Z-matrix of the N, CA and C atoms (Angstrom, degrees):
N
C 1 1.474
C 2 1.575 1 112.70
N 3 1.395 2 114.10 1 -28.75
C 4 1.455 3 117.20 2 -176.65
C 5 1.516 4 112.74 3 -63.78
N 6 1.365 5 121.45 4 -42.12
C 7 1.462 6 116.78 5 177.26
C 8 1.504 7 112.26 6 -61.45
N 9 1.268 8 121.69 7 -35.94
C 10 1.463 9 124.25 8 179.81
C 11 1.524 10 110.17 9 -63.16
N 12 1.363 11 110.59 10 -47.46
C 13 1.481 12 115.78 11 -178.47
C 14 1.507 13 110.85 12 -62.80
N 15 1.309 14 119.49 13 -35.89
C 16 1.449 15 124.86 14 178.61
C 17 1.527 16 108.45 15 -65.09
N 18 1.306 17 116.30 16 -47.06
C 19 1.440 18 120.88 17 179.04
C 20 1.537 19 115.11 18 -59.66
N 21 1.374 20 111.23 19 -38.95
C 22 1.476 21 113.84 20 177.87
C 23 1.520 22 109.89 21 -65.86
N 24 1.335 23 117.48 22 -41.69
C 25 1.435 24 120.61 23 179.57
C 26 1.524 25 112.12 24 -58.34
N 27 1.334 26 114.29 25 -46.57
C 28 1.501 27 118.73 26 -179.21
C 29 1.485 28 110.15 27 -61.00
N 30 1.347 29 116.98 28 -42.94
C 31 1.465 30 119.76 29 179.45
C 32 1.503 31 111.68 30 -63.00
N 33 1.336 32 117.39 31 -41.71
C 34 1.449 33 124.37 32 178.64
C 35 1.515 34 108.99 33 -59.24
N 36 1.324 35 116.97 34 -53.45
C 37 1.484 36 121.92 35 -178.17
C 38 1.542 37 110.34 36 -58.77
N 39 1.371 38 116.03 37 -42.82
C 40 1.458 39 120.99 38 -178.95
C 41 1.526 40 110.57 39 -60.98
N 42 1.389 41 113.99 40 -41.18
C 43 1.519 42 117.47 41 179.40
C 44 1.540 43 109.62 42 -64.20
N 45 1.326 44 117.76 43 -39.37
C 46 1.505 45 119.89 44 178.48
C 47 1.502 46 109.71 45 -64.17
N 48 1.331 47 116.16 46 -43.62
C 49 1.483 48 118.69 47 -179.29
C 50 1.460 49 113.10 48 -59.18
N 51 1.318 50 117.09 49 -35.46
C 52 1.490 51 121.27 50 -178.42
C 53 1.548 52 108.31 51 -75.67
N 54 1.302 53 117.38 52 -42.45
C 55 1.481 54 122.58 53 -175.60
C 56 1.533 55 114.34 54 -77.35
N 57 1.318 56 115.70 55 -31.69
C 58 1.477 57 119.66 56 -172.70
C 59 1.523 58 114.45 57 -57.63
N 60 1.375 59 122.44 58 -46.37
C 61 1.435 60 120.74 59 179.40
C 62 1.545 61 111.57 60 -58.00
N 63 1.358 62 116.31 61 -38.32
C 64 1.458 63 120.39 62 -179.67
C 65 1.508 64 110.09 63 -62.26
N 66 1.316 65 114.73 64 -44.59
C 67 1.509 66 119.66 65 -179.54
C 68 1.474 67 112.46 66 -65.14
N 69 1.328 68 116.08 67 -41.19
C 70 1.451 69 121.58 68 -176.79
C 71 1.530 70 111.35 69 -62.12
N 72 1.348 71 115.57 70 -40.06
C 73 1.481 72 120.54 71 -173.64
C 74 1.531 73 111.25 72 -100.53
N 75 1.322 74 115.32 73 13.00
C 76 1.479 75 117.05 74 -177.73
C 77 1.535 76 113.60 75 -56.48
N 78 1.347 77 114.11 76 -38.05
C 79 1.446 78 118.36 77 -177.53
C 80 1.544 79 112.01 78 -98.96
N 81 1.254 80 118.65 79 8.98
C 82 1.506 81 123.25 80 -178.62
C 83 1.520 82 112.28 81 -79.33
N 84 1.339 83 116.85 82 147.37
C 85 1.474 84 121.06 83 173.59
C 86 1.514 85 113.02 84 -59.91
N 87 1.355 86 116.09 85 -16.99
C 88 1.478 87 118.74 86 -178.54
C 89 1.497 88 110.87 87 -86.65
N 90 1.364 89 119.55 88 1.56
C 91 1.451 90 121.17 89 -178.23
C 92 1.517 91 113.28 90 -52.98
N 93 1.356 92 116.85 91 -46.16
C 94 1.444 93 119.70 92 178.57
C 95 1.558 94 106.83 93 -138.12
N 96 1.333 95 115.94 94 92.09
C 97 1.433 96 120.52 95 -176.26
C 98 1.532 97 111.88 96 -58.85
N 99 1.307 98 116.75 97 -33.58
C 100 1.469 99 117.94 98 -176.61
C 101 1.506 100 113.24 99 -60.84
N 102 1.284 101 118.15 100 -21.70
C 103 1.472 102 120.67 101 -178.37
C 104 1.505 103 112.66 102 -89.49
N 105 1.377 104 118.37 103 -11.25
C 106 1.459 105 120.50 104 -174.93
C 107 1.492 106 114.23 105 -124.94
N 108 1.284 107 119.07 106 -10.05
C 109 1.497 108 122.55 107 -177.80
C 110 1.514 109 108.79 108 -114.93
N 111 1.276 110 112.84 109 131.46
C 112 1.493 111 117.72 110 -178.00
C 113 1.540 112 107.52 111 -137.95
N 114 1.276 113 115.67 112 135.48
C 115 1.436 114 120.67 113 178.06
C 116 1.602 115 107.52 114 -122.18
N 117 1.336 116 115.87 115 123.28
C 118 1.495 117 119.56 116 -178.40
C 119 1.549 118 107.16 117 -116.69
N 120 1.290 119 111.56 118 146.21
C 121 1.487 120 120.00 119 177.47
C 122 1.550 121 108.18 120 -98.02
N 123 1.330 122 117.97 121 126.65
C 124 1.439 123 121.54 122 -178.62
C 125 1.548 124 108.35 123 -123.78
N 126 1.258 125 116.60 124 121.34
C 127 1.515 126 122.45 125 -178.76
C 128 1.517 127 106.93 126 -88.68
N 129 1.326 128 119.29 127 112.84
C 130 1.389 129 124.97 128 -173.76
C 131 1.551 130 111.52 129 -98.48
N 132 1.345 131 115.63 130 130.98
C 133 1.448 132 117.83 131 177.72
C 134 1.608 133 107.74 132 -99.21
N 135 1.266 134 115.82 133 132.60
C 136 1.503 135 119.47 134 -178.43
C 137 1.524 136 107.74 135 -111.79
N 138 1.310 137 109.94 136 127.55
C 139 1.527 138 121.70 137 175.56
C 140 1.569 139 105.66 138 -91.35
N 141 1.340 140 113.92 139 135.97
C 142 1.475 141 115.79 140 178.22
C 143 1.544 142 109.95 141 -144.03
N 144 1.273 143 118.96 142 135.71
C 145 1.472 144 122.69 143 171.79
C 146 1.510 145 108.16 144 -125.39
N 147 1.305 146 114.88 145 140.06
C 148 1.442 147 118.50 146 178.85
C 149 1.571 148 111.59 147 -107.36
N 150 1.262 149 115.88 148 132.14
C 151 1.473 150 120.91 149 -173.20
C 152 1.555 151 112.75 150 -111.55
N 153 1.351 152 116.12 151 143.39
C 154 1.414 153 119.90 152 172.92
C 155 1.486 154 114.78 153 -88.26
N 156 1.387 155 113.05 154 -3.78
C 157 1.451 156 118.66 155 177.73
C 158 1.530 157 108.99 156 -72.74
N 159 1.328 158 113.71 157 164.69
C 160 1.468 159 118.83 158 175.44
C 161 1.534 160 109.70 159 -70.47
N 162 1.304 161 115.44 160 163.81
C 163 1.482 162 119.34 161 177.64
C 164 1.529 163 109.02 162 -62.36
N 165 1.292 164 118.75 163 -42.21
C 166 1.467 165 121.85 164 -176.69
C 167 1.542 166 109.97 165 -65.13
N 168 1.307 167 117.02 166 -38.78
C 169 1.507 168 118.71 167 -179.51
C 170 1.495 169 109.41 168 -67.28
N 171 1.379 170 118.52 169 -41.29
C 172 1.443 171 120.85 170 178.44
C 173 1.517 172 112.07 171 -59.56
N 174 1.338 173 113.00 172 -49.17
C 175 1.499 174 117.47 173 -178.08
C 176 1.550 175 110.37 174 -63.46
N 177 1.359 176 117.00 175 -39.40
C 178 1.453 177 119.62 176 -178.64
C 179 1.505 178 109.88 177 -63.06
N 180 1.384 179 117.53 178 -37.18
C 181 1.452 180 121.63 179 179.82
C 182 1.501 181 111.46 180 -66.61
N 183 1.331 182 117.75 181 -38.96
C 184 1.459 183 122.35 182 176.26
C 185 1.502 184 110.84 183 -68.29
N 186 1.332 185 117.00 184 -41.87
C 187 1.471 186 119.79 185 179.59
C 188 1.536 187 112.61 186 -60.13
N 189 1.334 188 113.72 187 -34.73
C 190 1.517 189 119.48 188 -177.03
C 191 1.498 190 108.75 189 -74.27
N 192 1.316 191 122.77 190 -22.60
C 193 1.402 192 124.51 191 -173.98
C 194 1.562 193 111.55 192 -96.52
N 195 1.305 194 118.26 193 -21.18
C 196 1.419 195 124.62 194 -175.28
C 197 1.565 196 114.22 195 -106.92
N 198 1.307 197 118.97 196 136.53
C 199 1.446 198 121.22 197 179.03
C 200 1.503 199 111.91 198 -70.30
N 201 1.362 200 115.62 199 150.64
C 202 1.481 201 121.31 200 -178.20
C 203 1.511 202 110.05 201 -132.78
N 204 1.311 203 118.66 202 64.35
C 205 1.433 204 119.84 203 177.69
C 206 1.508 205 113.19 204 -68.64
N 207 1.315 206 115.68 205 161.51
C 208 1.493 207 118.44 206 167.79
C 209 1.519 208 105.89 207 -72.31
N 210 1.358 209 114.82 208 114.93
C 211 1.503 210 117.46 209 -170.57
C 212 1.465 211 113.83 210 -65.69
N 213 1.323 212 117.42 211 -28.35
C 214 1.478 213 118.62 212 179.40
C 215 1.520 214 108.27 213 -67.63
N 216 1.304 215 117.16 214 -44.68
C 217 1.488 216 122.70 215 -179.45
C 218 1.551 217 109.24 216 -67.76
N 219 1.309 218 113.06 217 -41.59
C 220 1.507 219 116.81 218 178.32
C 221 1.518 220 112.82 219 -60.90
N 222 1.314 221 115.26 220 -43.82
C 223 1.530 222 119.08 221 178.47
C 224 1.521 223 110.17 222 -63.44
N 225 1.314 224 117.95 223 -40.82
C 226 1.451 225 119.28 224 179.73
C 227 1.494 226 111.85 225 -69.41
N 228 1.304 227 119.39 226 -32.55
C 229 1.452 228 120.60 227 177.64
C 230 1.572 229 111.28 228 -70.61
N 231 1.319 230 114.22 229 -35.45
C 232 1.481 231 118.14 230 176.26
C 233 1.560 232 108.56 231 -64.29
N 234 1.336 233 115.98 232 -45.40
C 235 1.427 234 120.70 233 178.92
C 236 1.542 235 113.20 234 -59.40
N 237 1.392 236 112.94 235 -35.59
C 238 1.458 237 116.94 236 -176.48
C 239 1.555 238 112.67 237 -79.36
N 240 1.331 239 115.96 238 -20.29
C 241 1.469 240 118.07 239 178.90
C 242 1.509 241 114.14 240 -56.98
N 243 1.266 242 116.24 241 127.74
C 244 1.538 243 119.56 242 -177.28
C 245 1.464 244 114.96 243 -95.94
N 246 1.381 245 116.47 244 -20.17
C 247 1.471 246 120.60 245 -178.34
C 248 1.505 247 108.98 246 -134.14
N 249 1.360 248 115.32 247 164.71
C 250 1.447 249 119.14 248 178.21
C 251 1.521 250 111.70 249 -62.01
N 252 1.315 251 115.42 250 -30.00
C 253 1.514 252 120.91 251 -179.01
C 254 1.529 253 107.40 252 -68.99
N 255 1.327 254 118.82 253 -43.25
C 256 1.417 255 123.26 254 179.13
C 257 1.571 256 110.62 255 -64.24
N 258 1.354 257 114.89 256 -38.49
C 259 1.502 258 118.66 257 178.19
C 260 1.485 259 109.57 258 -63.71
N 261 1.352 260 116.17 259 -46.24
C 262 1.508 261 120.12 260 -179.06
C 263 1.541 262 108.75 261 -57.75
N 264 1.364 263 117.96 262 -43.19
C 265 1.446 264 118.98 263 178.13
C 266 1.473 265 113.33 264 -59.82
N 267 1.320 266 118.77 265 -43.98
C 268 1.461 267 120.76 266 -179.61
C 269 1.518 268 111.01 267 -61.39
N 270 1.337 269 117.61 268 -44.46
C 271 1.461 270 121.39 269 -179.86
C 272 1.471 271 111.40 270 -66.43
N 273 1.325 272 119.28 271 -46.61
C 274 1.455 273 121.26 272 -178.61
C 275 1.486 274 111.69 273 -61.00
N 276 1.312 275 116.86 274 -37.80
C 277 1.483 276 118.07 275 -177.63
C 278 1.545 277 108.78 276 -71.06
N 279 1.312 278 118.93 277 -25.92
C 280 1.455 279 120.82 278 -179.17
C 281 1.472 280 115.65 279 -86.55
N 282 1.375 281 116.66 280 -24.08
C 283 1.453 282 122.23 281 -175.03
C 284 1.507 283 112.91 282 -74.52
N 285 1.311 284 117.82 283 154.03
C 286 1.440 285 122.68 284 178.35
C 287 1.533 286 109.07 285 -90.37
N 288 1.326 287 116.93 286 -170.73
C 289 1.491 288 120.05 287 -176.24
C 290 1.478 289 112.14 288 -63.04
N 291 1.319 290 119.11 289 -23.04
C 292 1.502 291 121.29 290 177.10
C 293 1.490 292 113.60 291 -79.17
N 294 1.341 293 115.99 292 -9.32
C 295 1.470 294 122.83 293 -173.93
C 296 1.561 295 114.08 294 80.14
N 297 1.372 296 112.29 295 16.10
C 298 1.437 297 118.28 296 -178.08
C 299 1.524 298 113.75 297 -115.44
N 300 1.279 299 116.97 298 157.87
C 301 1.518 300 118.74 299 -178.97
C 302 1.558 301 103.61 300 -127.76
N 303 1.334 302 113.29 301 142.76
C 304 1.466 303 120.63 302 173.06
C 305 1.515 304 106.44 303 -88.73
N 306 1.381 305 115.57 304 124.82
C 307 1.481 306 122.62 305 175.62
C 308 1.523 307 114.83 306 -98.39
N 309 1.311 308 114.65 307 -28.64
C 310 1.488 309 121.25 308 177.40
C 311 1.435 310 111.69 309 -164.39
N 312 1.356 311 113.41 310 159.42
C 313 1.540 312 120.24 311 171.63
C 314 1.443 313 107.94 312 -139.90
N 315 1.397 314 114.43 313 145.09
C 316 1.448 315 120.79 314 179.15
C 317 1.520 316 107.58 315 -127.91
N 318 1.330 317 116.89 316 121.38
C 319 1.450 318 119.72 317 178.19
C 320 1.536 319 107.56 318 -88.90
N 321 1.284 320 114.79 319 92.94
C 322 1.489 321 118.31 320 179.92
C 323 1.513 322 109.54 321 -70.58
N 324 1.288 323 119.49 322 -31.75
C 325 1.457 324 123.10 323 179.50
C 326 1.523 325 111.84 324 -58.98
N 327 1.367 326 118.02 325 -33.27
C 328 1.397 327 119.27 326 179.47
C 329 1.570 328 111.67 327 -62.18
N 330 1.313 329 114.11 328 -35.56
C 331 1.432 330 116.64 329 177.41
C 332 1.523 331 111.46 330 -69.95
N 333 1.328 332 118.75 331 -39.04
C 334 1.478 333 122.24 332 178.42
C 335 1.511 334 109.53 333 -61.78
N 336 1.330 335 117.50 334 -39.55
C 337 1.447 336 121.50 335 -174.77
C 338 1.544 337 111.29 336 -64.82
N 339 1.255 338 119.74 337 -25.67
C 340 1.459 339 121.95 338 177.09
C 341 1.546 340 110.63 339 -64.12
N 342 1.314 341 116.76 340 -29.60
C 343 1.437 342 120.67 341 176.93
C 344 1.511 343 114.69 342 -96.40
N 345 1.373 344 114.74 343 -43.35
C 346 1.426 345 120.14 344 -172.54
C 347 1.558 346 114.79 345 -95.93
N 348 1.308 347 117.39 346 -10.81
C 349 1.419 348 121.35 347 -179.52
C 350 1.497 349 113.30 348 84.42
N 351 1.332 350 116.55 349 -170.93
C 352 1.421 351 122.27 350 -170.62
C 353 1.515 352 115.21 351 -62.97
N 354 1.340 353 115.42 352 -19.02
C 355 1.440 354 121.46 353 -178.34
C 356 1.529 355 114.39 354 -81.04
N 357 1.329 356 116.10 355 -5.67
C 358 1.488 357 121.24 356 -177.48
C 359 1.535 358 108.86 357 -62.77
N 360 1.346 359 119.20 358 140.14
C 361 1.486 360 122.83 359 -178.91
C 362 1.563 361 106.25 360 -62.69
N 363 1.298 362 111.53 361 148.79
C 364 1.490 363 119.03 362 174.09
C 365 1.548 364 109.07 363 -82.71
N 366 1.316 365 116.88 364 133.71
C 367 1.433 366 123.18 365 176.54
C 368 1.511 367 111.05 366 -136.20
N 369 1.352 368 116.37 367 125.58
C 370 1.457 369 120.42 368 -178.16
C 371 1.528 370 109.30 369 -127.15
N 372 1.290 371 114.67 370 134.99
C 373 1.492 372 120.14 371 176.95
C 374 1.551 373 107.21 372 -114.91
N 375 1.320 374 113.46 373 118.28
C 376 1.473 375 118.79 374 174.55
C 377 1.520 376 112.86 375 -104.92
N 378 1.317 377 115.43 376 135.06
C 379 1.433 378 121.83 377 174.96
C 380 1.509 379 110.05 378 -105.48
N 381 1.355 380 115.35 379 108.19
C 382 1.476 381 120.31 380 -172.87
C 383 1.537 382 110.47 381 -127.76
N 384 1.306 383 112.68 382 162.19
C 385 1.435 384 117.47 383 178.60
C 386 1.506 385 114.46 384 171.75
N 387 1.267 386 117.86 385 -169.42
C 388 1.459 387 125.32 386 175.34
C 389 1.501 388 110.62 387 -143.71
N 390 1.304 389 118.87 388 119.15
C 391 1.484 390 120.84 389 -176.10
C 392 1.517 391 114.08 390 -57.34
N 393 1.340 392 115.60 391 -29.21
C 394 1.484 393 117.78 392 -178.08
C 395 1.563 394 109.44 393 -71.29
N 396 1.350 395 117.33 394 -36.33
C 397 1.438 396 120.87 395 173.89
C 398 1.497 397 112.83 396 -67.56
N 399 1.333 398 114.11 397 -43.50
C 400 1.460 399 121.07 398 179.39
C 401 1.540 400 110.41 399 -57.59
N 402 1.380 401 113.77 400 -42.14
C 403 1.420 402 119.78 401 -176.03
C 404 1.553 403 110.82 402 -63.21
N 405 1.326 404 116.53 403 -38.18
C 406 1.436 405 118.53 404 -179.25
C 407 1.562 406 110.04 405 -66.97
N 408 1.262 407 116.87 406 -38.71
C 409 1.517 408 118.70 407 -179.99
C 410 1.491 409 111.64 408 -72.78
N 411 1.323 410 117.51 409 -46.29
C 412 1.489 411 121.24 410 -175.30
C 413 1.509 412 111.05 411 -65.49
N 414 1.306 413 119.07 412 -32.28
C 415 1.423 414 121.50 413 -178.62
C 416 1.518 415 109.84 414 -68.55
N 417 1.273 416 118.10 415 -21.96
C 418 1.495 417 124.22 416 177.89
C 419 1.455 418 114.11 417 -99.05
N 420 1.352 419 119.07 418 -39.12
C 421 1.451 420 126.44 419 178.89
C 422 1.533 421 108.32 420 -135.36
N 423 1.326 422 115.88 421 97.49
C 424 1.479 423 117.56 422 -174.86
C 425 1.546 424 112.94 423 -56.31
N 426 1.321 425 118.63 424 -30.80
C 427 1.480 426 122.04 425 179.88
C 428 1.565 427 111.88 426 -62.32
N 429 1.342 428 115.53 427 -18.24
C 430 1.459 429 116.80 428 177.72
C 431 1.480 430 112.42 429 -59.36
N 432 1.333 431 115.72 430 -23.15
C 433 1.493 432 117.90 431 177.91
C 434 1.516 433 113.22 432 -65.58
N 435 1.320 434 116.98 433 -13.99
C 436 1.473 435 119.90 434 177.05
C 437 1.515 436 112.12 435 -76.78
N 438 1.348 437 114.96 436 -16.24
C 439 1.515 438 120.47 437 -169.95
C 440 1.547 439 112.17 438 -117.59
N 441 1.304 440 118.15 439 -14.22
C 442 1.517 441 122.80 440 -178.77
C 443 1.505 442 107.25 441 -119.66
N 444 1.363 443 115.01 442 131.42
C 445 1.505 444 130.04 443 3.04
C 446 1.498 445 111.29 444 -65.96
N 447 1.374 446 112.52 445 163.89
C 448 1.461 447 118.42 446 -171.48
C 449 1.525 448 109.40 447 -100.43
N 450 1.277 449 114.32 448 165.69
C 451 1.463 450 121.44 449 176.89
C 452 1.579 451 114.13 450 -104.52
N 453 1.285 452 114.96 451 132.04
C 454 1.454 453 122.41 452 170.78
C 455 1.510 454 108.53 453 -113.25
N 456 1.295 455 117.15 454 124.41
C 457 1.489 456 120.78 455 179.35
C 458 1.498 457 112.17 456 -109.34
N 459 1.325 458 113.67 457 126.03
C 460 1.548 459 118.71 458 177.88
C 461 1.514 460 105.80 459 -116.52
N 462 1.274 461 117.98 460 124.23
C 463 1.466 462 120.39 461 178.91
C 464 1.548 463 114.83 462 -145.42
N 465 1.273 464 118.05 463 145.07
C 466 1.505 465 124.24 464 179.74
C 467 1.495 466 108.22 465 -82.71
N 468 1.374 467 112.21 466 136.39
C 469 1.452 468 120.35 467 174.76
C 470 1.532 469 106.00 468 -141.25
N 471 1.378 470 113.70 469 168.52
C 472 1.431 471 117.05 470 -174.47
C 473 1.567 472 111.26 471 -61.15
N 474 1.311 473 120.01 472 -28.54
C 475 1.486 474 123.28 473 179.70
C 476 1.490 475 114.47 474 -89.95
N 477 1.322 476 117.36 475 1.58
C 478 1.469 477 118.87 476 178.50
C 479 1.482 478 111.69 477 136.26
N 480 1.339 479 116.39 478 -169.27
C 481 1.506 480 122.44 479 -177.67
C 482 1.529 481 105.33 480 -93.54
N 483 1.314 482 117.87 481 124.47
C 484 1.442 483 121.34 482 -179.72
C 485 1.532 484 109.25 483 -99.98
N 486 1.374 485 114.58 484 134.99
C 487 1.454 486 120.60 485 175.49
C 488 1.530 487 104.44 486 -118.17
N 489 1.346 488 114.49 487 122.24
C 490 1.476 489 118.76 488 -174.18
C 491 1.507 490 114.20 489 -127.93
N 492 1.276 491 116.87 490 145.92
C 493 1.465 492 122.89 491 -176.72
C 494 1.528 493 110.15 492 -148.96
N 495 1.332 494 119.40 493 133.42
C 496 1.445 495 124.44 494 176.03
C 497 1.499 496 109.22 495 -91.59
N 498 1.347 497 114.54 496 121.87
C 499 1.524 498 119.66 497 -170.96
C 500 1.536 499 110.22 498 -67.00
N 501 1.352 500 110.39 499 127.81
C 502 1.450 501 117.09 500 176.31
C 503 1.537 502 113.10 501 -58.61
N 504 1.368 503 116.45 502 -36.21
C 505 1.480 504 118.46 503 -179.66
C 506 1.515 505 113.60 504 -60.62
N 507 1.357 506 116.25 505 -29.54
C 508 1.442 507 119.55 506 178.63
C 509 1.538 508 110.53 507 -74.71
N 510 1.310 509 117.10 508 -30.90
C 511 1.532 510 119.48 509 175.92
C 512 1.554 511 109.79 510 -68.30
N 513 1.332 512 116.70 511 -38.94
C 514 1.433 513 119.89 512 -172.73
C 515 1.529 514 114.15 513 -92.80
N 516 1.317 515 118.44 514 -9.57
C 517 1.444 516 123.33 515 179.06
C 518 1.504 517 114.01 516 -52.99
N 519 1.407 518 120.97 517 -45.17
C 520 1.443 519 119.42 518 -178.93
C 521 1.529 520 114.84 519 -62.31
N 522 1.357 521 119.24 520 -17.99
C 523 1.442 522 120.72 521 -177.05
C 524 1.536 523 112.87 522 -82.50
N 525 1.327 524 116.57 523 -12.62
C 526 1.454 525 118.72 524 174.85
C 527 1.464 526 118.42 525 62.26
N 528 1.332 527 117.39 526 32.85
C 529 1.489 528 118.75 527 179.57
C 530 1.508 529 107.07 528 -109.12
N 531 1.363 530 116.35 529 107.87
C 532 1.491 531 118.25 530 -177.77
C 533 1.484 532 116.50 531 -57.21
N 534 1.361 533 117.83 532 -39.66
C 535 1.449 534 120.72 533 -179.46
C 536 1.529 535 112.53 534 -65.07
N 537 1.341 536 115.55 535 -44.46
C 538 1.469 537 118.49 536 175.87
C 539 1.462 538 112.06 537 -62.15
N 540 1.352 539 119.23 538 -40.42
C 541 1.472 540 123.26 539 178.55
C 542 1.532 541 109.62 540 -62.24
N 543 1.281 542 117.21 541 -37.63
C 544 1.490 543 119.06 542 -178.25
C 545 1.550 544 108.20 543 -66.45
N 546 1.276 545 118.29 544 -39.94
C 547 1.492 546 121.09 545 178.22
C 548 1.512 547 109.22 546 -67.37
N 549 1.301 548 117.08 547 -41.00
C 550 1.474 549 124.35 548 -178.10
C 551 1.546 550 109.73 549 -62.88
N 552 1.308 551 114.14 550 -43.37
C 553 1.513 552 119.78 551 -178.78
C 554 1.568 553 110.47 552 -66.09
N 555 1.342 554 112.86 553 -35.73
C 556 1.483 555 116.32 554 -179.77
C 557 1.522 556 109.34 555 -68.67
N 558 1.405 557 113.89 556 -36.16
C 559 1.439 558 117.43 557 -177.97
C 560 1.592 559 107.58 558 -72.15
N 561 1.310 560 118.39 559 -40.05
C 562 1.477 561 122.86 560 175.03
C 563 1.512 562 111.62 561 -53.98
N 564 1.353 563 115.41 562 -46.32
C 565 1.436 564 120.47 563 177.63
C 566 1.514 565 111.95 564 -60.15
N 567 1.317 566 118.19 565 -43.62
C 568 1.455 567 123.90 566 179.36
C 569 1.494 568 111.38 567 -59.27
N 570 1.335 569 116.89 568 -50.97
C 571 1.460 570 123.98 569 -179.48
C 572 1.517 571 110.97 570 -62.38
N 573 1.266 572 115.87 571 -47.42
C 574 1.492 573 120.16 572 -175.62
C 575 1.553 574 111.96 573 -67.48
N 576 1.365 575 116.36 574 -37.10
C 577 1.419 576 120.20 575 173.07
C 578 1.579 577 111.13 576 -61.43
N 579 1.305 578 113.47 577 -40.77
C 580 1.468 579 117.62 578 178.55
C 581 1.580 580 110.60 579 -64.95
N 582 1.290 581 116.54 580 -44.11
C 583 1.493 582 117.10 581 178.26
C 584 1.503 583 114.29 582 -63.33
N 585 1.282 584 115.41 583 -41.81
C 586 1.496 585 120.58 584 178.82
C 587 1.532 586 109.13 585 -62.19
N 588 1.316 587 118.95 586 -41.78
C 589 1.386 588 121.43 587 -178.65
C 590 1.574 589 111.72 588 -66.20
N 591 1.373 590 111.64 589 -42.88
C 592 1.494 591 116.43 590 177.98
C 593 1.475 592 114.38 591 -63.95
N 594 1.304 593 112.96 592 -29.07
C 595 1.486 594 119.24 593 -178.32
C 596 1.516 595 111.89 594 -80.93
N 597 1.368 596 115.57 595 -14.60
C 598 1.394 597 119.08 596 -176.64
C 599 1.515 598 114.58 597 73.77
N 600 1.374 599 116.33 598 22.89
C 601 1.454 600 124.31 599 -177.58
C 602 1.498 601 109.06 600 -102.65
N 603 1.303 602 114.95 601 162.69
C 604 1.462 603 122.17 602 178.49
C 605 1.566 604 107.07 603 -93.62
N 606 1.329 605 117.22 604 132.35
C 607 1.499 606 122.11 605 -179.43
C 608 1.560 607 106.57 606 -74.76
N 609 1.327 608 115.49 607 126.09
C 610 1.446 609 120.11 608 178.51
C 611 1.549 610 109.96 609 -84.34
């Protein structure tokens, strides 16, 4: 009888081992990944203008057009605003002539120079935007918050200084919200006009 009893025990333990993981994760978000994980393809359109100006001239032109508030103070002022009118005042006071604000800048060229030396091309990434414009888009398409504020890339190449921008309208197109797309296209026009002016080029 002992061998039979042992076999039963082994079979019972094996059954528990198979069923236990299922029971443990029965209430887990990973129970059915197909219901909670989604991957979307977004075709992004990149706007680029090439300038014959020097890198410093291009950056200076952008700096003159974009607001540069102390971000800590700006953030506190936004948090302190009690009405939409107060919020608009805070943003308008911080924005530059273009209606845009610089939130951050990353000197990617500095990193390259550590490896390539002083001859490495200069590359600067600016993160700019306007909270009032962002608010309009995010209220209609929450995913717009992934793309605003936007990135402007300025980099030196053999044929000149390139100013690049990925169009917000291309990011939001898959969501099919006409109002959000209208706001995005207006933002695209604002950014592209700024880049053309900084490059010293004529807008076609």
